[in-house]
C-alpha positions in Angstrom: 14.3 -22.3 -19.8 12.3 -23.8 -17.0 13.8 -26.5 -14.9 11.5 -28.8 -13.0 11.8 -30.8 -9.9 9.7 -33.6 -8.4 7.5 -31.0 -6.6 7.1 -28.7 -9.5 3.9 -28.8 -11.6 3.6 -27.2 -15.0 0.2 -25.7 -14.9 -0.1 -24.2 -18.4 -0.1 -27.5 -20.1 -3.4 -29.3 -20.0 -3.2 -32.4 -17.9 -4.5 -34.8 -20.5 -4.1 -37.9 -18.5 -6.0 -36.4 -15.6 -9.7 -36.5 -16.7 -10.4 -36.6 -20.4 -10.4 -39.5 -22.7 -9.4 -38.7 -26.3 -12.6 -38.1 -28.2 -12.8 -38.0 -32.0 -16.4 -36.8 -31.7 -15.4 -33.8 -29.6 -12.6 -33.0 -32.0 -15.0 -33.2 -35.0 -17.6 -31.0 -33.2 -15.0 -28.3 -32.5 -13.4 -28.6 -35.9 -16.6 -28.1 -37.8 -18.0 -25.4 -35.5 -18.3 -22.0 -37.2 -16.7 -19.1 -35.3 -19.6 -17.4 -33.6 -18.5 -15.6 -30.5 -18.6 -12.2 -32.0 -22.0 -13.0 -33.6 -23.5 -13.8 -30.2 -21.8 -10.9 -28.4 -21.8 -7.5 -30.1 -19.4 -4.7 -29.1 -22.3 -3.2 -27.0 -22.7 -6.6 -25.3 -19.0 -6.7 -24.6 -19.2 -3.2 -23.1 -22.1 -4.2 -20.9 -20.2 -7.3 -19.7 -17.2 -5.1 -18.9 -19.4 -2.7 -17.0 -20.9 -5.6 -15.1 -17.5 -6.9 -14.2 -16.5 -3.4 -13.0 -19.6 -3.3 -10.7 -19.3 -6.8 -9.5 -15.6 -6.2 -8.4 -16.6 -3.0 -6.5 -16.2 -3.3 -2.7 -13.9 -6.2 -2.4 -10.5 -7.4 -3.7 -11.8 -10.3 -5.9 -10.9 -10.2 -9.5 -13.2 -11.6 -12.3 -12.0 -12.5 -15.8 -14.6 -13.5 -18.4 -13.5 -15.6 -21.4 -16.0 -16.4 -24.2 -14.7 -19.0 -26.6 -16.5 -20.2 -29.7 -14.7 -23.6 -29.9 -11.6 -25.3 -28.5 -8.8 -25.1 -31.1 -8.8 -28.3 -33.2 -5.2 -29.2 -32.2 -6.4 -29.4 -28.6 -10.0 -30.5 -28.8 -9.2 -34.2 -29.3 -7.6 -34.5 -25.8 -9.1 -31.5 -24.0 -12.5 -31.0 -22.3 -14.0 -27.6 -21.6 -13.0 -27.9 -17.9 -9.4 -28.6 -18.9 -9.5 -25.7 -21.4 -10.8 -23.4 -18.7 -8.0 -24.5 -16.3 -5.4 -23.9 -19.1 -6.7 -20.4 -19.8 -6.8 -19.7 -16.0 -3.1 -20.3 -15.9 -2.2 -18.7 -19.3 -4.1 -15.5 -18.6 -2.6 -15.1 -15.1 -5.9 -15.2 -13.3 -4.1 -17.1 -10.5 -1.5 -14.4 -10.2 -3.5 -11.8 -8.2 -2.1 -10.3 -5.0 -4.6 -11.9 -2.7 -5.2 -15.1 -4.7 -8.6 -13.8 -5.5 -9.0 -14.5 -9.2 -12.1 -16.1 -10.7 -12.3 -17.2 -14.4 -15.7 -17.4 -15.9 -15.4 -19.5 -19.1 -18.1 -19.9 -21.6 -17.7 -22.4 -24.5 -20.4 -21.7 -27.2 -19.7 -24.9 -29.2 -20.6 -27.2 -26.3 -22.8 -24.7 -24.5 -20.8 -25.2 -21.2 -19.9 -22.9 -18.5 -16.9 -23.4 -16.2 -15.8 -21.4 -13.3 -12.2 -21.7 -12.1 -11.4 -20.1 -8.7 -8.1 -19.4 -7.1 -6.8 -21.1 -4.0 -7.6 -18.1 -1.8 -11.3 -18.4 -2.4 -11.5 -22.2 -2.7 -11.0 -22.8 1.0 -13.9 -20.6 2.0 -16.5 -21.6 -0.5 -18.4 -24.7 -1.5 -18.6 -26.3 -4.9 -22.4 -26.2 -4.8 -22.4 -22.4 -4.9 -20.3 -22.4 -8.1 -22.4 -25.2 -9.7 -25.5 -23.2 -9.1 -24.1 -20.2 -10.9 -23.1 -22.4 -13.8 -26.5 -24.0 -14.0 -28.4 -20.7 -13.9 -26.2 -19.5 -16.8 -26.8 -22.6 -18.8 -30.5 -22.2 -18.3 -30.4 -18.7 -19.7 -28.1 -19.7 -22.5 -30.6 -22.4 -23.5 -33.2 -19.6 -23.7 -30.8 -17.7 -26.0 -30.3 -15.0 -23.5 -26.5 -14.8 -24.0 -25.7 -11.4 -22.7 -28.0 -11.7 -19.7 -26.5 -15.1 -18.8 -23.0 -13.7 -18.7 -24.0 -10.5 -16.8 -26.0 -12.4 -14.2 -23.2 -14.9 -13.8 -20.7 -12.1 -13.2 -23.0 -10.5 -10.6 -23.5 -13.8 -8.9 -19.7 -14.3 -8.7 -19.4 -10.7 -7.4 -21.9 -11.6 -4.6 -19.9 -14.7 -3.6 -16.7 -12.6 -3.6 -18.3 -9.9 -1.5 -19.3 -12.5 1.2 -15.8 -14.0 1.2 -13.9 -10.7 1.2 -16.1 -8.7 3.6 -13.3 -7.5 5.8 -10.8 -6.8 3.1 -9.5 -3.6 1.6 -12.1 -2.5 -1.0 -10.0 0.1 -2.8 -7.6 -2.3 -4.4 -6.3 -1.7 -7.9 -7.7 -3.6 -10.8 -5.3 -6.5 -11.6 -7.2 -8.1 -14.5 -8.9 -6.6 -17.4 -12.7 -6.1 -17.0 -13.3 -6.6 -20.7 -14.3 -10.1 -21.8 -11.7 -12.0 -23.8 -13.3 -13.4 -27.0 -11.6 -16.4 -28.5 -12.7 -18.1 -31.7 
């Protein structure tokens, strides 16, 4: 049982009233979307992404978690945008729970062809939003050209470069706190 106070914030529940207006169109789009994540990303592609995450995490304490989701579950799609879904997964998967607050979630929603990057509070203070927006835009451009694997791998390496800049003086031989394998949903 969780008790809450006035200063406690439940992070794992999407904050519906925060940004998104309920959308029947969004719900219908996700409800009718055929599961395709495994069709776009074969086992070899998933291994290549895992290898890219391993390489991108080398030399700093930053942690990268890749989540590829075909569609938002229909019981959530009516009230939840891709940004809200990414934040929910960031909390539920424990990306925020790294020792140095160095977690980054790279979220790809295939149904809406959107990319979201959620960064932990340890990184947020030292980086600018324009950097993360640029990474997302580059990935979206590659996704539009149907270069799915390349888009994710390039996004992972770009995130790794940002983390390398931020954590230049940190201990590089930190244990891996998050799985390097992409999480495929729906």
